[in-house]
N, C-alpha and C positions, 0 to 999 in steps of 0.2 A: 644155276638153272633158274628159269623163270618161276615166279610164285603167283599162281592164279588166285583171284578173289571171286567168290561166287555170291549170288544173291542169297543173303541170309534168311533164316526163318523169321518172318515178320510177325508171327504169332496169330492167335485167333483163327487158326485153320486156314490162313491165306496161303495159296499155293503159287500164285503168279502176280506179276505187276507189269505195268507199262512204263517204259523209259520216257520220262518227260524232258529231262535235260542232262547233258553230260558236261560237268564243270571242268574237266581236264582234257589235255591233249597228249598224244603219244610223245614221250620224251620229257614231259614235265616232271619235276621233282616236287613231291608233296609231303607235307607233314602228317604225322598220325592224327586222325580225327578231322583233317581238313575236308571240306565238302567235296565229294567224289561224283555222285550222281543224284538226281532227283527222280523218284519213281512214284507212280500213282497206283494205289491198290483200289479195291472196291470200297474202301473206307476212308482213305485220306491220301494226301500227297506227303510222301516221306522222303527226307533227305538221308542218303546213305553216306556216312563218313568213311574216310580211308582207314582201314584196320591197321595200317602200318605206315612208317615213313619210308620213302624210296622213290625210284624213278618208274614212271608209267612206261612199260615196254610195249604193251599192245592193248587196244580197246576193242572189245568184241561186240559191243552193242551200239545202237544209235537211237535217237529220239523217234518215238512212234512204234518201237518194237516191243512186243510182249515177251517176257522172259519168265521162266519158272524158277522156284526156289532150288538152289543147287546148281544153277546154270552160271557159267563163267561170265563175269562182267568185264574185268580187266586183268591184265597180267603185270606184275611188278618185276623189274629187272633183278638179277641176282644180287643178294645182299652184299653190300660193300662195293658193288661195281660203280665206277664213275659214270656220270651222265656224259653222253657223247655230244658231238656238234649239234645234232638235231635238237637235243634238249636245250642247249644254250640258245639256239635260234628261236625256240618257241616259248620260252619262259615268259610268263606274264608277271610283271612286278607287282601287280595288285593282288595276286593270288597268294594264299598262305603257303609258304614254302618251307622246306626243311633244309638245314645245312647239309653239305655233301658228307656222306658217311665216311668216317675215318677208321683206318685199320690200326689197332693197338697191338704192337708186338708183345707177345707173351701173355696177353690177356686171356683168361679162361672164358670160353664161350658158355653162355647160360644154357641150361637144359631146355631143349625145344619141346614144345607141346606138339603131339602128333595130331594133325588136323586142326580145324578152326575151333574157336570158342563159340559154340552156337548160342547166340544171343541177339535180341532185337536191337535196333539203334537206340531206342529209348532206354533199354536196360544197360547198354554200354555207357550211355550218358550218365545214368544214375551211378554206375560203378565209378566213373571218373569223379563225380561230385562227392562221393563218399570215400574215395581213396582206396577202393577195393581192387585187387589184382584178379581179373577174371580167370586167369590161368589157374588160380588156386581155389576156385569155387567149384564145388560139385553141383552140376545141374540136375534139378529135380523135374524139369519139364519134359515133354515128349521128345524122345530121341536124345535125352541128355541136355536139352536146352536150358541155359541159365536164365532163371526168371528174376523179376524184381525182388520177390521174397527171398530168393537165394542170396542176392546181393546184400539185402538189408541184414539177413542173418549173419553174413560174413562180416559186415561192418560192426555188428554187435559182438564180435569175437568168435564167430563160427568158422572163420578162415583167416589166413594170413593177409594182412593189409599191406598195401604198398602202392607205388605209383602205377599208373596205367602202363600196361605192356601190350605189345602187339602179338598177334598169333598168326601162324602161317596157315591160311585156308587150304583145305584139301581140294584137289582138282574136282571139278564137276562137269556136267554136260556142257559142251561148248555151244555158244550161240553163233549165228552167222556173223562174220567179221564186219565191223563198222568203223567209221573214222569220225572222231569228234571234230567239230568245226566245219564239217561238210553241210551243205544245204539240208534242212530238215525234210525228210522224205514224207510223202503223203501217208496218212494213217492207213493201216491195213485192215480191211473189213473182216470181221469174224462173225460166224453165225451165232445167234443167241441160243442159250441152252433151252432145250425143248421140255415143256411141262404139259402133261395132259394130252389132249387129242392133237393129231397132226393137222396143221393148217392146210387148206387147199392151195394149189399153186396160184401165184399172182398172174394177172393178165399182162400182156406186153403193152405197157402204158405208152411207149414211144410210137405206137401206131396212131395215137391221137394227137401227138405233138412232142416237142422237145422235152427231155427230162434230164435230171442230174442226180447221180448217186453220191451220197455223202456217208462215209463210214461213221458208225457210232463211236463216240469216245469210250474209253474204258469205263468211266463213271456212268455215262448214259446207258451203256450196255448192261452194266450191273443193275442199275435202277430198273431197266426194262425186265430183266430176268427175275428180280425179286418181286416186282409188282405182279408179274404173271404167276409166280409161285403162290403169292398170297391170295390173289383173286381165284386161282384154281383150287387151292386146298381148303380155303376158309369160307364157310357160308356167312357172308356179311349181312348184318342188319343194322339199320340206322335209326336212332331216336333223335327227334328235333325238339329244341326248346329255345326259350329266350330268357335272358336275365336283364332285369332293370338295373342298369349300372349308373344311374343318375348320381347317386350319392358317392359311388366309387370314383366316378370321373371328377367330381368336385374335390374329393379328397386328394386325388393325384395332382390336380391343378394347384391346390393350396400348398402342396409339399414339394413342388418341382424345384423351387429355388433352395429351400433348406437341404434337399437331397443332393443337389448339385454342389452345395457347400461341403458335403462329405465325399465328393467325387463320384456320385452315383446319379445315373439317369433313371428316374422312376417311370416305369411303363406299365401298361395294362398287362402285358405278358407275364411280368413278375407276379402279379396278383392271380393270374390264371394258373400259374405253376403252383403257387401256394394252395389255392383252393382245390385243385385237382389232387395234390399230394395228400392233403388232409382227408379228402373224400375217399381216396384209395385206401387209407388206413382203416376207414370204416367199412369199405366194400372191397376186401382183398381179392375177390374173384377176378376183378379187372386188373389186378397187379400180378398176373400169372402167365404161365405158358402151358399149353396142352401137350401131353405126351401120349399120342394115340396108341403107340405100340404097347405101352405099359398100362393103358387105361387109367392114367393118373393126371391130375391137375397139379402142376408145380407152382405153388404159391410162394412168391418172394416176400420175405420179411424185411425188405429194404425198398425204398422208393427212389429210384433213379429215373428221372424224366428226360425224354428226348424232345428237343425243340427243332422243328423243321426250319432250316435257314436256306433261303434262295440265294445262290451264287451264280457267277457267270458260267461256272462249269456244270451246274446242275443243282439239284436238291441234296443237301447234306444235313444229317440229323445228329448234332452233337448231344452229349448226355451230361446232365447236371445231377450230381449225386446227393442223396439224403436230403431232399428238398423239405420233407416233413419236419426236419429237425433244425432248419435254418430260418433266420428272421427274414423279413421282406427286404431289408437293406442288403443283407448278405446275398440274397437271391438276385436282386437287381444288379449288384456289383459284379457277381460272377457271370450273370447272363450277358452283360455288356462286354466283358473281357472275352468270353467264349465266342460270341458272335463275331467279334473283331478278328480273333485268330482264324476262325473258319473262312471268313471272307478274304483274309490275307493269305490263305493257303498254308497257315502255320499250325493247324490243328494236328495233334498227335493221335495215334491209334487209341490211346487210353481215353481221349476226349470223345471218341465215337463208338464206344462199345459199353455193354452192360445195362442198356436201357430196359425199363419195365413197362413204360407207358409213354405215348407220344402225343404232343400237342402241335398242331399246325395252325398258325394264325395268319390268315390271308387278308385281314381287315385293312391293312395299309394299302393293299392293291385293289380293293373294291370287291364287289360281289355281295349277294344277299344270302349265300349259303353254299355249302359244298359237302360232298360225300367222299371223304378221303379213304384210301385203301390202308388196311391195317399193316403196320410195320412188323411183319412176321419175324420171329415167333411170338411177338406180343399178341394180346387178345383184344386190344381196344385202342382207339385213337380218338382224340377230341379235335374237331374242326371248329374254327372260330372265324366268323365273317365280320363285316364292317358294322359298327353300331350306328343306328339311325334314330333320330329324334322323331317320335310319333305322338299322336294324341291318344291319351289314355284316360279312362274314367277312374277316378280315385275319390272315394267319399262323396259320390254323386256329382263331382265336378270333373270337367274335361281339362286335363293339364298336360303339358309337354313332358315326356319322359324319354330318356336315352335307353333304347333297347338293343341288346347284343345277341345276335343269332348264334346258337350253338348246335353242333351235330355230333352226337356220340355214336361212332360206328364200332360194333363189337362182334366177336365170334359167337354165333348162335349156338355153337356146340357146348359152350361153357356157361352161357347165361341166357335167360329168357327176356322177353320184352319188359316185364315188370321189374326185373333186376336192373335193366338198363335205365328205366325211368327213375328208379330210386337213386341210382348212382348219379344221374344227371341232375336230379333235384338237389342232392347234397352239394354239388358244385355251384348250382344257381343260388342256393340259399346263402352260401358264403360270399359270393360276389355281390349279393344284394345287402349284405351286412358286413361291409369292409372293416369295421372296427374289430370284428371277430378274427379277421385275418391278421391284423396288427398284433393281436394277442395270441395268435397261433391256435385258435379254437376251432 
């Protein structure tokens, strides 16, 4: 009988994804862990590997289609069944293939696990790297999902180790049948989630001229919904300031070549991250989330900073962890690697979650300032515009100085204007004394 494979639990409360690419065709014989599909969630583009080796019997999805966790993606042919003529005709020699399954007379069949091993693709990859058999791991996550911690515990002796094994997914809700290799259908428009008051109906714009309706991508729809949520729920207030980064700019320029010699591109953003992280340690109110139902402020004792990165798909905010504890060279190196993965569409879900505060630097694109929307459920965001050389009076003399516009937008429910001013000043002072950042002060 056919063995269905469903969209696995992708973690972080994600319930659906949009199919971006289907890497296989019906009749293909694939190896376990070979690329099967690429899906886009509201956090990242994720590659779904094949959970088993076998022949693709039926493909139930197509690019542009939204699917929910538990919905059937593909069906594998019966274990041990030979690939038919269709498979032989459609195999791509460049694809990662598995050898034809062989029947061993008298061999004892291994005990089959009932249902799938619920685990995210990144957890499956970790299990392969550590040599852990997911079938032997007890899942501690929601619904029995195997987490990264479960795999690490098993690798340390908490479960039997062995080579990676496949699991038979349980049937799930079927999606409309599709066919890989067919022309990509137009994206299907879906209404945005509604937050707050109902908007009035739109006028019929076509009465004044030609129009074109373009469905929002999955990522753009998610951005729109989250921005609406944040702007509706959070009373935003913005504090403006400027930092004299003349000395910092000179320091960066002096150290560009030495840093490149260590494989690092030194940028202003690395210094911004370090300055904000150290200021957050001093002002933890801005490194928190508000729980209105409990009437509590959840203060995080870790500093994980999100950095807004503009991509062709839209704005993505990867997260850099424990910035307060890292050197500037470490931050710069990690920032470059992370931004590259995001722009190449290779960021993982772990790269995009757990942030406590966000920085958006639009200086490279221009502008004299901006009021960014808070990345909910965080309570503050730092906006950075382009630095400009201006005439400044210092010691009774007019001198040229490089001034950097900053805007701190924060949740007025958790902090007042004076709190915001003090926090912004803590950032400015560090940017104006770059030696203190090199020493981590």
